[in-house]
C-alpha positions in Angstrom: 0.1 -0.1 0.0 1.4 3.5 -1.1 0.5 6.6 0.5 1.7 8.8 -2.7 3.4 10.9 0.1 7.1 10.7 -0.3 10.2 11.8 1.9 10.4 14.9 0.6 6.6 16.0 1.9 7.4 14.8 5.1 11.2 15.4 6.0 12.8 18.3 8.2 14.4 20.3 5.8 17.4 21.6 8.1 18.5 18.7 10.4 20.9 19.7 13.3 24.3 18.6 12.3 27.4 18.5 14.1 31.2 18.2 13.5 32.5 14.5 14.4 35.7 16.3 16.6 33.0 17.9 19.0 33.2 16.3 22.5 29.7 14.3 23.6 29.3 17.0 26.3 28.7 19.5 23.7 26.7 17.4 21.5 24.5 16.4 24.3 24.0 20.3 25.0 23.4 20.9 21.4 20.5 18.1 21.2 18.8 20.0 24.3 19.0 23.3 22.9 17.7 22.3 19.5 15.4 19.8 21.1 16.3 16.9 18.9 17.1 13.1 19.9 19.8 13.1 17.4 22.4 14.8 15.3 23.9 14.2 11.7 27.2 14.0 12.1 29.1 16.1 9.0 32.1 16.6 7.7 33.1 18.4 4.3 29.1 18.2 3.5 29.5 14.5 3.9 27.4 12.6 6.0 29.9 10.6 8.2 27.1 9.0 11.0 24.5 10.0 13.2 24.7 10.5 16.9 21.6 9.7 18.8 20.7 9.7 22.7 20.7 5.9 22.8 24.4 6.1 21.5 25.2 8.5 24.3 23.6 6.5 27.0 24.6 3.1 25.9 28.3 4.0 24.9 29.1 6.9 27.5 27.0 7.2 30.3 26.2 3.3 31.0 29.9 2.9 30.9 30.9 5.5 33.0 33.1 7.4 30.7 34.0 11.0 30.9 31.7 12.8 28.2 34.1 15.3 28.2 37.0 13.4 26.8 34.9 11.3 24.1 34.4 12.5 20.6 31.3 12.4 18.7 33.5 10.2 16.1 34.3 7.7 18.9 30.6 6.6 19.7 28.4 7.6 16.6 26.6 5.1 14.5 28.4 4.7 11.0 26.6 2.2 8.9 23.5 5.0 8.7 20.7 3.7 6.4 19.1 6.3 4.2 16.9 7.1 1.7 15.8 9.4 -1.3 13.3 12.3 -1.3 11.0 10.2 -3.5 10.8 7.3 -1.0 7.1 6.8 -0.3 5.9 7.1 3.3 4.7 3.5 3.6 8.1 2.4 2.6 9.7 4.5 5.1 7.6 3.5 7.8 8.1 -0.3 6.8 12.0 0.4 6.5 11.9 2.3 10.0 10.2 -1.0 11.6 12.3 -3.2 9.6 15.9 -2.1 10.6 14.5 -0.9 14.0 15.4 2.8 13.3 13.5 6.2 14.3 15.6 8.4 11.8 16.2 8.3 8.1 18.6 10.9 6.5 17.4 12.0 3.0 20.0 12.0 0.4 19.7 12.5 -3.3 22.8 12.0 -5.6 25.2 12.2 -2.6 23.6 15.2 -1.3 21.7 15.4 2.2 18.4 17.1 1.8 16.9 16.5 5.0 15.8 13.6 7.7 12.8 11.9 8.1 12.0 10.9 11.8 9.0 8.9 13.5 7.4 12.1 14.6 7.8 13.5 11.0 5.7 10.7 9.8 3.3 11.0 12.3 2.6 14.6 11.5 1.8 14.0 7.9 -0.1 10.5 8.5 -1.9 10.7 11.9 -3.6 7.5 11.5 -0.2 5.7 12.0 -0.7 6.0 15.6 -3.8 4.0 15.9 -1.9 1.4 14.0 1.1 1.6 16.3 -1.5 1.7 19.4 -3.2 -1.5 17.9 0.1 -3.4 17.3 1.0 -2.7 21.0 -2.5 -4.1 22.1 -2.0 -7.2 19.8 -0.7 -9.8 22.4 1.1 -12.9 20.7 -1.8 -15.5 21.2 -3.9 -12.9 19.4 -1.4 -12.2 16.5 -1.4 -16.3 16.1 -5.2 -16.5 16.0 -5.1 -13.6 13.7 -2.6 -14.9 11.3 -4.8 -18.4 11.2 -8.0 -16.7 10.2 -9.7 -17.3 13.6 -9.9 -13.6 14.8 -10.7 -10.5 13.0 -9.0 -7.2 14.1 -9.3 -3.5 13.0 -6.8 -2.2 10.9 -6.0 -0.9 7.2 -6.4 -3.1 4.4 -3.2 -3.9 2.8 -4.7 -3.8 -0.9 -7.1 -0.8 -0.9 -6.0 1.2 2.0 -9.3 1.5 3.7 -9.7 1.3 7.3 -12.1 -1.7 8.8 -12.9 -3.1 11.9 -12.4 -6.7 10.5 -9.0 -7.4 8.6 -8.8 -10.9 7.5 -5.4 -12.8 6.7 -5.3 -13.8 3.0 -2.2 -14.7 1.0 0.3 -13.2 3.4 -1.6 -10.0 3.7 -4.2 -8.1 6.2 -7.2 -7.4 3.9 -10.9 -6.3 4.0 -13.7 -8.3 3.5 -14.3 -6.5 0.0 -10.7 -7.0 -1.3 -10.7 -10.5 0.0 -14.0 -11.3 -2.0 -12.3 -9.9 -5.0 -9.5 -12.4 -4.9 -11.4 -15.3 -4.4 
């Protein structure tokens, strides 16, 4: 299911950046000042990595290291997953979920254009909040019953994109009754 809304529609166009040689204390201060949970690490207009609150907590604070002596480049995440500005919102949400990330830099032809965060997605597509809430509510036994077709559940049909109170699992997708009938 595609939304027809792309990264360029949802992205933050001026993400907060930092130099890799800045110490972690100053990076944390910048995060607080800018009210962000991550900084894109840039050197000579090239994306080198991303520094997140999680990086600081796990790699510095939890290990009792001196955040004044450690540089951003020492703890940043370097294998950054990025997207192009034409990536559909659905594909962005799916990629974030699959990779377990909450932020994706937007890069076109090697040039950083912005960043898409979970917050950006929710600003554009508030119904995703309902989907996330429903995911949390479904317990594992319910998921097994839902997949086996023994339980129906509300959500968005993966074929037509319409919301329904009764999704049905068919051919590896969760779909509405109307789409199931057209497949049969």
